Every structure is written in structure tokens, then in C-alpha cells.
ZAGU-27066 format. One line per 5 residues: for each residue x, y, z of C-alpha. Coordinates in steps of 0.05 Angstrom, whole numbers, m for minus. Layout:
REM ZAGU-27066
X:Y:Z  ...
//
This chain:
REM ZAGU-27066
713:m580:474  693:m506:472  700:m505:396  657:m567:388  602:m539:432
601:m473:393  597:m510:327  540:m554:353  502:m492:378  511:m458:311
485:m520:275  423:m521:319  412:m447:308  418:m456:233  368:m512:233
320:m470:275  329:m410:229  316:m451:167  255:m482:197  231:m423:239
172:m414:192  135:m471:159  182:m491:103  127:m529:66  68:m506:26
12:m481:71  m47:m527:84  m116:m512:109  m116:m522:184  m44:m501:194
m37:m448:248  m12:m378:231  63:m364:238  79:m306:284  130:m268:325
112:m209:369  45:m203:332  m20:m237:345  m87:m245:310  m145:m207:340
m200:m216:290  m217:m233:217  m267:m219:162  m271:m262:100  m290:m200:58
m337:m244:19  m275:m279:m10  m257:m219:m53  m185:m203:m72  m165:m142:m31
m120:m82:m44  m123:m20:m1  m153:m17:70  m166:52:99  m187:56:173
m229:115:195  m250:138:265  m322:156:252  m359:184:313  m354:130:366
m340:76:313  m280:52:273  m296:34:201  m252:m2:152  m261:16:78
m227:m36:34  m216:m32:m41  m216:m95:m83  m185:m121:m147  m230:m154:m198
m254:m225:m193  m219:m289:m215  m226:m335:m275  m264:m385:m232  m307:m333:m196
m310:m268:m235  m368:m240:m193  m372:m269:m122  m441:m274:m90  m456:m221:m38
m490:m260:19  m525:m196:41  m561:m188:m25  m559:m258:m54  m532:m229:m119
m467:m239:m157  m431:m172:m155  m366:m148:m187  m314:m135:m135  m315:m63:m110
m310:m35:m39  m322:m71:27  m344:m31:88  m331:m65:155  m344:m40:226
m280:m56:265  m300:m20:329  m292:m87:364  m233:m115:326  m245:m184:353
m314:m185:321  m313:m144:257  m381:m133:226  m389:m131:150  m435:m73:133
m438:m64:58  m407:m82:m9  m409:m29:m64  m398:m63:m131  m342:m37:m175
m322:m45:m247  m335:m111:m281  m271:m147:m299  m221:m196:m271  m157:m185:m231
m126:m117:m246  m178:m103:m300  m237:m95:m252  m257:m76:m182  m245:m11:m145
m176:m18:m115  m161:49:m81  m200:83:m26  m189:146:15  m233:179:68
m243:251:90  m292:280:141  m335:336:114  m318:378:175  m244:376:155
m254:395:82  m258:470:71  m324:473:32  m359:408:46  m421:387:82
m398:383:155  m445:325:169  m418:283:113  m362:232:111  m333:225:41
m303:163:9  m261:173:m53  m250:110:m93  m218:91:m159  m260:48:m205
m215:21:m260  m224:54:m327  m292:82:m305  m257:138:m267  m263:160:m195
m324:165:m149  m341:202:m86  m392:173:m37  m423:200:27  m412:145:78
m437:183:140  m481:122:148  m429:69:127  m482:16:118  m520:60:69
m471:99:25  m497:150:m24  m462:168:m89  m442:242:m91  m407:249:m158
m362:217:m210  m297:245:m237  m268:227:m304  m290:174:m353  m259:131:m407
m192:129:m371  m139:77:m387  m132:60:m313  m135:86:m242  m95:67:m181
m62:92:m117  m89:163:m106  m78:210:m48  m126:261:m16  m108:319:31
m167:325:78  m147:394:105  m143:426:36  m185:380:m7  m130:373:m59
m131:304:m90  m77:272:m131  m115:222:m174  m75:168:m207  m108:162:m275
m95:146:m347  m120:206:m387  m140:182:m456  m94:230:m493  m32:216:m451
20:165:m473  21:125:m408  m28:81:m370  m19:120:m305  m5:193:m291
m34:245:m243  m97:286:m250  m100:338:m194  m168:362:m169  m193:409:m117
m244:367:m78  m253:416:m21  m327:412:m41  m333:340:m63  m400:354:m96
m365:405:m142  m298:376:m165  m252:427:m197  m195:404:m240  m128:438:m229
m81:403:m278  m53:340:m309  17:320:m288  68:268:m309  137:259:m335
163:295:m398  152:246:m455  86:221:m428  46:283:m447  1:287:m508
38:299:m573  106:279:m547  150:230:m584  205:180:m569  209:131:m511
154:136:m459  180:141:m387  157:89:m336  88:98:m308  67:127:m241
46:82:m184  26:132:m131  40:197:m93  39:220:m21  35:293:m2
60:329:60  9:384:49  19:460:50  64:457:111  113:407:83
104:433:12  126:368:m19  94:312:m59  132:247:m65  117:205:m127
136:133:m137  146:108:m209  155:39:m235  131:m24:m201  183:m80:m203
236:m50:m249  266:15:m271  232:55:m217  250:120:m182  229:169:m128
210:239:m152  209:298:m103  162:354:m124  150:425:m98  76:424:m82
65:499:m90  97:499:m159  57:437:m178  m9:469:m159  3:541:m177
54:537:m234  37:537:m308  m13:482:m324  m2:467:m398  32:399:m401
94:420:m439  161:389:m423  185:453:m388  122:459:m347  125:386:m325
198:395:m304  186:460:m265  159:430:m199  211:375:m196  264:383:m143
300:317:m152  293:248:m181  328:188:m150  332:127:m195  329:57:m167
362:m3:m197  337:m28:m264  315:m89:m223  268:m51:m176  208:m5:m176
172:41:m128  102:21:m104  98:63:m41  141:124:m23  128:143:49
159:208:75  185:215:146  215:285:151  253:309:212  270:241:240
315:246:302  372:197:296  399:176:363  467:156:334  476:228:310
452:263:374  521:291:391  540:311:320  545:384:303  502:376:241
451:326:217  420:306:283  354:299:246  345:272:176  290:273:124
276:201:105  233:169:51  217:95:56  210:64:m14  174:m3:m22
179:m43:m87  124:m90:m112  137:m163:m127  99:m185:m189  121:m254:m210
102:m318:m173  154:m364:m142  211:m314:m147  209:m307:m222  243:m238:m219
294:m199:m178  277:m193:m104  232:m134:m89  251:m101:m23  245:m41:23
294:17:15  308:78:58  330:143:25  361:203:60  332:264:25
357:316:75  396:347:18  339:344:m31  378:357:m94  422:297:m78
380:242:m47  415:177:m31  397:106:m10  423:90:60  395:20:76
350:m36:54  309:m93:83  283:m159:58  255:m222:91  308:m277:88
282:m327:38  312:m386:76  272:m368:138  210:m398:106  231:m427:38
186:m373:10  206:m383:m63  177:m453:m58  113:m437:m22  74:m411:m82
50:m343:m103  90:m279:m97  147:m269:m48  175:m200:m38  151:m132:m15
89:m97:m38  68:m38:5  73:m6:74  23:24:120  12:98:105
m19:125:169  21:181:201  m13:174:269  36:183:326  27:112:352
75:84:299  100:142:256  176:144:253  180:85:301  152:24:268
132:8:196  90:m51:172  106:m83:106  62:m129:65  107:m185:39
58:m230:2  70:m303:23  115:m279:80  56:m241:111  63:m176:149
132:m155:174  141:m105:230  204:m61:223  237:m19:277  255:43:236
278:89:292  347:83:261  331:82:187  405:69:171  396:1:206
322:m21:200  308:m84:241  252:m134:237  219:m142:305  157:m182:288
117:m217:234  50:m251:222  35:m300:166  m40:m316:166  m69:m385:156
m99:m401:88  m172:m420:83  m217:m457:34  m227:m390:m1  m152:m377:m13
m141:m376:m88  m86:m414:m124  m26:m382:m158  7:m415:m218  72:m415:m257
85:m449:m323  136:m505:m322  152:m544:m385  89:m517:m417  43:m538:m360
13:m498:m302  40:m514:m233  m7:m485:m181  1:m475:m106  m41:m443:m52
m7:m393:m6  m25:m331:33  m15:m266:m7  m16:m209:42  m23:m149:m5
m33:m84:33  m31:m63:105  m55:m4:147  m58:17:220  m105:57:263
m93:106:320  m108:51:371  m49:11:346  m85:m45:309  m55:m70:244
m100:m88:185  m74:m135:132  m114:m156:71  m101:m214:24  m95:m213:m52
m115:m287:m57  m185:m279:m28  m167:m298:44  m198:m234:73  m179:m184:128
m133:m200:187  m134:m152:246  m70:m157:287  m38:m128:349  34:m125:372
62:m164:430  130:m167:465  188:m125:441  150:m95:383  94:m70:428
144:m39:476  177:1:418  109:32:403  98:49:476  32:12:478
6:m14:545
//
């Protein structure tokens, strides 16, 4: 009897697990799917494909600055209802002071072009009062504008931004840059015309944004001008720990052949600048390769993490951890699974992977839903509310996943939110027997958090911005009321 009851219970649990998320293709009108997360507010972002959201506490307001990819084949330049004009996708500025009622303030057009070939994907914000040589009354927005280069805007009045300056021109590409607000040092992901790769790093001193000063070009030996042989995989993006941490973590590759590079910041900024192989190697402390099947989209450092399991050990009570997030590229699982990895870099010269995380495909039949399934990016805010406690991962058609990372050797999912599709959600296609098969599914692309604890997820398939909050167990982990 006992054995039969146990088997029956297990069967029920298996059925519930397999059907815990909507196993069928999403339909307009279907409710969102959620666990320990709830929707607070939305903005349609004028039905523009979204990349990076950056949330900034600006006086007594909270402003979301959101970078966009280019338009689609069907709608290359969506109409801006505020101007009545068709505009290339660029940057959306949204007042999220009241997250239940976000207010769209302004769209700044970006580069003409579709998908990855247009728009203004990356955006970072620094207050003038934090930058060493800037106008203290200004708020500066740094954005990447495709092959046009980088721009800096004064967004002190976010509804009326003013262009300050442009950096670079005629680049092959731009992407996921990083800006240190306390020093002004900016690591601009660029494609210098004379380099042999689409994306490398151009480092600038933007302590006075009106007077950019170039420090150096940086990349991997074999990418520099005049080199020969195979070209190493391109950069995706860096994150710096600033002068105090004296490290810059670079993620290379996207969905294959990627690696984490750990760099000495002081040597990078103050070492010899000529891009020779020896000079490019000098700042590197270590390089940790990933599988040939995986890349590195986001590399998020968490130094000095206290590990409860090791609290009574003589050594290693705290560990330096880097979370590495791959990017899924192909629709309907047409590649190896892209996941989240945790690396212990306490001994920097010998970093090692210690754990991984992925959404179980069977929990929502995600390979059948349409669009991409797999990881893409994590939040990057280091505000105390979540830092070293919870991480939020954009997982395309599996929405946002909340991870308990207090023990990075055993990360655990504690919540998720898969938004509903809308009439604006764009289709995603695969070719089967020479014909396109298209489906419509949510494509949560990037995610960020603010100091209040709200989570901001944006959609690659034109579904807009979703503002979320934690509930239940996940909220308790963060210590939120």
C-alpha cells in the first residue's frame, strides 16, 4: 500500500512539474506565469525591441533609461506617438517613480537599421556631482549608437535631453560598455576600424564628459592592427570593480568558445599603451575558458562572499565569485543550452567553475514555445538590497528567473515571472524543410534592479517593460518588508 501511494504521489508531482508552466505556445489574453514574483506595472516602450535598462535615482524621481535594438523587417522605424513621426529605435526614457504607473517621457532616435544593425542598445548613467570634473548640476547618459560611435547626453531634465558630445565614428560596432562614475573611466565596447575584430575595448577618461580623453585601445593578442593568423573571439562586455578592487572582468564570446578574462585595472590604465602582443598580455591576470559550446555575455563579480558552509573552516570562509551568463542565440533550441555559471576566482591565477544553473526545459516545454530559450544576461546593480543574495536572470521565453546565490556552490531558483504576450509581440521563425515556421513568445532580454527592490525586465520581441516585485520566500531572502 505504502509503495503504491508513493508512486501515485510521484506521478502526480511529475505531471504538475511538466505542466507547471503553460506547455503550449503563448496566446494573447493568457495570464503571466509566476512564482514568488508579481507584476507591478508595464510600459509598451512604443513597441520597440529592448536591450539594456538602467535605473537611476534622480532627485526625488526614479528614471529608467532603456536602450533598443534596431527595428524589424515589418516595422523598421516605429511611430513615436509623442511626435507622430516614424523614428529609428534608440533610447526610451521612462519615469518609474510610481512603478505601477510608469510615464513615458522621451524617445531619442538611434542609428537607422534593423535588429542588431541599428538602434542604441547600451546605456549607462552618471551624476555630474559624482564625476571628478563634470558639471555638478548635470546628469550624464552614455549610450552606444551602433557603428556611429558613442554619445553623451545631459539628462538632468529627462524629458528634454541635450547632446553633450560624440565619441568615435565609423566603428564596426558598439555594445555592452561600462562606466565608473567615481573616476569617470569608461570601457567602451567598440569596433575600431583598424582592429581585426568587431568588438574590442576603447578606454576613455570621461571625468569631464564634455572633454573625452582617450587612454588606450585594448583587446586580445591577435586582434590588434597588423597581426596575422586566427582572430580570437570578440568581446561582449566588461565590468570594473574600480580603483579599490583594481580588477576589470571581461566576457568574451557569446554562445560558443567564450571565456572570462581577469585584468589588473592599474596595469590596464597605466601600462604601455601601444597595442603590441606583449602590451596586451601585460594586464591579464588569468583567463578561464568555457566550453566550446558556451560563451560569456555578462561577467558579474562578487568578491568577498561569505559562505555559510565554510564558516568554521580555517581557510576560505569568504570567496571571490564571478557569475558568468551565456547568451542563447538560436530559436527553438537550435544550439547547445546557454546557462549561468559560477566561478571561484579566489586564487586568481587558477579560477575554476563551481556550479551552474539552467531552467528545466520540461517545466514549460520551452523548446517548443518559439523564440529563444536559454540565458542571456543578469542584473548588474551592486546595491545592497540584492547584491550577493539574489540574482535575476533573463531567460528569453522562460522570462525572468530569481536565483538565491548566497551559496554560489548551490544556486537555487526561488522565483520566476514569464510575462504575457501582447498584440505587439513580434514573431520568431525557424526554417523547416525550406519554409519558415513562426511562433510568438515572450523574449525577456535584459533585466535590472533598483535600490528599492523593484526588478525591471525588457523584451526583445517588442513587448515592452515589465516592472516586478518579489513575494513570498524570495522577498524574505532579500529582507524586504
